[in-house]
N, C-alpha and C positions, 0 to 999 in steps of 0.2 A: 124223393124229388130233390131233397136238399141235398141228397149223396149227388146226385147228377149237379147240380150246381156246383159239390165243392168240386165234382171232375175238372167240371171247364172252367172253374176257377183258378185250381192247379196247373192246369193248359195255360190258360193265359199268362200265369205267372212265370210257366215254364218259359213258353214263345219271349217274354221280356226279358228274361236272361240270357237267354239264346241269341237274340237281340244284341244287347247290349256286350256280349261275350265275342259275339264277330266285328260288333262296330269297334272295339278296343283291337283285334288284330288285325282291321284293315288300317287301323289308324300308328299302330308300331309297323304296317309294312309299308305306309307311306312316310315314315320317320327313316326309316333305314332308306328307302327310294330318294329322300330329302338330304340325307348326309352325303349318300353316294354321289349325287347327280346333280342337287342344290335344288331348294325350294322352291323357284323361282321353275326351275325346268320339268319339277315333276307333273306327269299324267296322270290319268284314270288310267289308263293302258297299264303303266309300268306298275303303278302299286295295286293294280289288280292281279298285273301276274305274278309280281311280288307277295301275296296274301293267296295264292293259287283259285282265285277267282275269274269267272268271267267278267267284264269290264262291264257288262250291262247291270251283275249282279250290285254293283257298289250304287247304282239311282237308287237303291232302296236303304242304304243310309247316310248318302249325301244326295244333293240335287247337281253337285258337279263339283269340279276342280276347287275352286272360291272355296264352299261350303269346307269343302275338306282342308283346307289351306288355313281358314279362320278356326278351325277345331284344333290345327295343330298348334294352332299361336295360343289361340285359348289355355290349352294345356303346360304350353311353357311360361302363359305369363302366371300362373298359378305357381308353377317352382320360381319364377322370379319371386313374388311376395313372398314363396315359403325363406327361398333363400336370402334376401333383404332381412326379414322377421328374425331369423337366426343369427347369423352376423350383428347385429343390432342388440343381440339379446346378450352378446358377451361384453358390451360395451354400456359403462357407467356415464352418465350426460353427454359434455359434449365426446366427438366421435362420432357418436351413433350414425349421422348420417353418412358418414365418411366410409363407413365399415358395411352400411347399407349399399352404396352406391359403388363401391371394391368389387362387392358380391353381385351386385344388378351387372355391371361393366363382365366379369369373369364370365358369365352366361349369353350376355348380347354379343362379347366377342366369338363366342361356340357356336351361337345358332344365329340361324337367318330365319326363321319361321314365323316370327315376331312382324319382322319387315316385309314378310313375302305374304302375309294375314292383312297389315295392315292395307296393303296394297289392294289385294283381293275385295276392299270393304266396297258398296258402292258410293258412285259417287254423292247421288242422295240417300239422307239417313234412311233404313228401309225399319222393316219389324220381323226380320226371316231370323228363324232357329242361330244359325251360326254368328249373324250379327248380335243377337243380344247376347249370346255369352260369351264372345268376343269381349264387347262392351263392359260386362259384369266383372268379367276375369281382369278389364284394364283398371275399373274403377275400385276393386282389391288392391292389387298393385300401389296407385296412386296414392290409395289410402295409406297404406304400410308407408312408404315415401313421406306423407304427411304426419304420421306417426312419428317417424326416427328423427325429421326433421324439428318434431316440438312444435311444427304450424295448427294450427287450429281448422279445420275445415268448415269450420263455420262462416267464415265473411271470404267476398269474390277474390281479394284480394289475396289470402291465404293458399285459394286455388290455384289462383295463378304462378301464383311462388310453386305451388306443386306443379305442375303444368311443367314450367320453366325448371324444374331439376330434370322433371323426366324427358324433356328435349335435350338438355344438356349431356344428359347419360347415351341418350339414344347419336347424340353427334358423335361423343367421345366414343363409343364402339366401334362407330364407324368409319373415324378417324384412327383408331389403334389398331383395326384389322388391316388396315390399309398401310401400316405405316409410318402415317400421317405424324404424328404427335411426335415420332422420334425426329423425324425428318424438320419438324420444324422446333426442335428443342426443346421439346417440354416431355413434362413425366404424366403419368397418370395419377401418379401419388400427388404431386407438385398441385395438379387442376382439382383433384377432389376436395385436400385441403381448402383451395381456396373457394370451392362450392359449400363446404360445410362453414366456413367465413361469414358468405354472404348469405344464406338461407339458415342457419342454425337459432 
């Protein structure tokens, strides 16, 4: 009897590993499609073709395009948090926020999945798996910003300051990607130095 239970447990574990591997392959295919066509133009049909699946097969892993975009954005938010943490680790005292912000801008300028994922969030907060994952990774990235700016995340005011920094970085990435900072006569370094002065 225990032998049968062991086999069943091993089958369940194998299926779970296969499910995760297939999900990861779909996400990688989605990332290639997003890089080629733009995250906002991504379709389940194009991702399925890229991954070598029938379009209907993707629904076993994602409820739709929005959940797929949220999963891509969640991965990029993790990368963003790691990049900020790594950049700030190389600095002592003053300069941590500017270093972390520069690392964030570098990533935000080259990917649109976080913006596309944000647009895919439901108008009213829900409790879907994709939304929970995105929110958790967003909170982790905001926590890194809080840490590198020296802000305690315990007070409402400090939390507002961290959101202001995050909003400023998002706006800077947008302006920088569009070439508007240069057109306005500002450099990224100048803005980041000002951000550091205001929020560290």
